[in-house]
Every structure is written in structure tokens, then in C-alpha cells.
C-alpha positions as CSV (number, residue, x, y, z in Angstrom):
1,M,146.7,279.2,-62.2
2,A,144.6,276.8,-64.4
3,N,145.1,276.8,-68.1
4,K,142.0,278.5,-69.6
5,L,142.9,278.3,-73.3
6,K,139.7,278.4,-75.3
7,Y,141.5,276.4,-78.1
8,P,143.9,274.0,-76.3
9,L,146.5,272.6,-78.7
10,T,146.7,268.8,-79.1
11,S,150.0,267.1,-79.8
12,E,148.7,266.3,-83.3
13,F,148.0,270.0,-83.9
14,E,151.4,271.0,-82.6
15,S,153.2,268.5,-84.8
16,A,151.2,269.5,-87.9
17,F,151.8,273.2,-87.2
18,E,155.6,272.6,-86.7
19,R,155.8,270.9,-90.1
20,F,153.7,273.7,-91.7
21,Y,156.0,276.3,-90.1
22,E,159.1,274.5,-91.3
23,K,157.7,274.4,-94.9
24,C,157.1,278.2,-94.7
25,R,160.7,278.7,-93.4
26,H,162.0,276.7,-96.3
27,L,160.1,278.9,-98.8
28,I,161.6,282.0,-97.1
29,E,165.1,280.6,-97.1
30,T,164.8,279.7,-100.8
31,E,163.7,283.3,-101.5
32,N,166.5,284.7,-99.3
33,A,169.1,282.8,-101.4
34,K,168.3,285.2,-104.3
35,Y,169.5,288.2,-102.4
36,A,173.2,289.0,-101.7
37,V,172.3,292.0,-99.5
38,E,171.5,291.0,-96.0
39,E,168.9,293.8,-95.6
40,C,166.8,292.2,-98.4
41,R,166.5,288.9,-96.5
42,C,163.7,288.0,-94.1
43,S,162.7,285.5,-91.5
44,L,159.6,284.1,-89.8
45,D,158.3,284.2,-86.3
46,Y,154.9,283.5,-84.8
47,D,152.6,284.8,-82.1
48,M,150.2,282.5,-80.2
49,G,146.8,284.3,-79.9
50,K,143.6,283.2,-78.3
51,R,142.0,281.8,-81.5
52,Y,144.7,282.1,-84.1
53,I,148.5,281.7,-84.5
54,K,149.8,284.7,-86.4
55,V,152.8,283.8,-88.5
56,I,154.9,286.9,-88.9
57,R,157.3,287.8,-91.7
58,V,160.2,289.8,-90.3
59,D,162.0,291.9,-93.0
60,N,165.1,294.2,-93.1
61,G,167.0,292.8,-90.1
62,G,164.0,292.9,-87.8
63,T,163.0,296.5,-88.5
64,A,159.8,295.7,-90.4
65,K,157.1,293.1,-89.7
66,S,154.0,292.0,-91.5
67,S,151.4,289.3,-91.1
68,Y,152.4,286.3,-93.2
69,C,149.3,284.3,-92.5
70,F,147.1,283.0,-89.7
71,V,146.4,279.4,-88.5
72,D,143.0,278.7,-86.9
73,K,143.7,276.8,-83.7
74,A,140.3,275.2,-83.7
75,S,140.5,273.7,-87.2
76,G,144.1,274.0,-88.6
77,D,142.8,276.2,-91.4
78,I,145.4,278.6,-93.0
79,L,144.0,282.1,-93.6
80,K,145.4,285.0,-95.5
81,A,146.0,288.1,-93.5
82,A,143.4,290.9,-93.9
83,S,145.5,293.2,-91.6
84,W,148.2,293.0,-89.0
85,A,145.7,291.7,-86.4
86,A,143.0,289.9,-88.3
87,P,142.7,287.1,-90.9
88,A,140.7,287.3,-94.1
89,K,137.7,285.0,-94.5
90,G,138.1,281.8,-96.4
91,A,140.6,279.0,-95.7
92,R,143.5,278.8,-98.2
93,G,144.6,275.4,-96.9
94,N,144.9,273.3,-93.8
95,I,147.9,272.1,-91.8
96,F,146.4,268.6,-91.6
97,S,146.5,268.2,-95.4
98,A,149.0,265.8,-97.0
99,D,151.5,268.6,-97.7
100,F,150.9,270.2,-94.2
101,G,149.5,273.3,-95.9
102,A,152.6,274.1,-98.1
103,S,150.5,274.7,-101.2
104,A,148.5,277.4,-99.3
105,V,151.5,279.8,-99.0
106,T,154.2,281.5,-101.0
107,P,157.3,283.3,-99.8
108,Y,155.1,286.4,-99.2
109,G,152.1,284.8,-97.4
110,A,148.9,282.9,-97.9
111,V,147.7,282.5,-101.5
112,Y,144.7,284.3,-102.9
113,L,141.4,282.4,-103.3
114,K,140.7,281.2,-106.8
115,G,138.1,283.2,-108.7
116,G,139.3,286.6,-107.7
117,K,137.8,286.5,-104.2
118,H,140.2,287.6,-101.4
């Protein structure tokens, strides 16, 4: 069966996403260090969609999941989650930036846009 990906990933994209994902995991691990109780800790996972990669925050030992952020496979833009299944409009950063998008996220997800727009 032929690969019919609408947004095929280049090795450059895969490398940048891997670095972005590791930066996000480091933020989560730093946050986890504050909690002695295992149930308060969380981890990250991701799901490869047609247009976006959904980064998922997994809380409470795997019992609760939320959208952490989305990464646009066409551009590398980092988008805040509007819901479980859809990103909000307006890029918060890009995985191809000098910091691989680390400034676009917190331990809880993508940052809000400046000026009160979200």
C-alpha cells in the first residue's frame, strides 16, 4: 500500500519535533519533581494525525489525558489546544526556532497569545 500522507515528514521535521518533544518532557519532569505523591505526576505521549501531531499530557497514572498542544506537520507551528481534538488558531511558536519551540510551552501546555487573545 502506497504512503498517502498529505503531510509527509522530512528528516529535518522529525529531528526538530524530537528535540521539541524532549524539551516538553524535561518541563514535565521538572514539574513532577515537586510532587512526592506518584498520582500527582504526569507524562507525555503523542498521536500522529493527518495534519497535526497532538501532544498529550497523561495525568494520574494514565487515568486522565488532555491535549497539551498541537504541532502543524506542514509548518512546524506549535498551537494551543482548543479542545481534545482541535488546535486553537494562532501559532505560539515553531519547532524550527533556535530553542526548538521550548519558549512556546509550559508544563501545562502551549502558552497564551500576548494581548489577551487565545
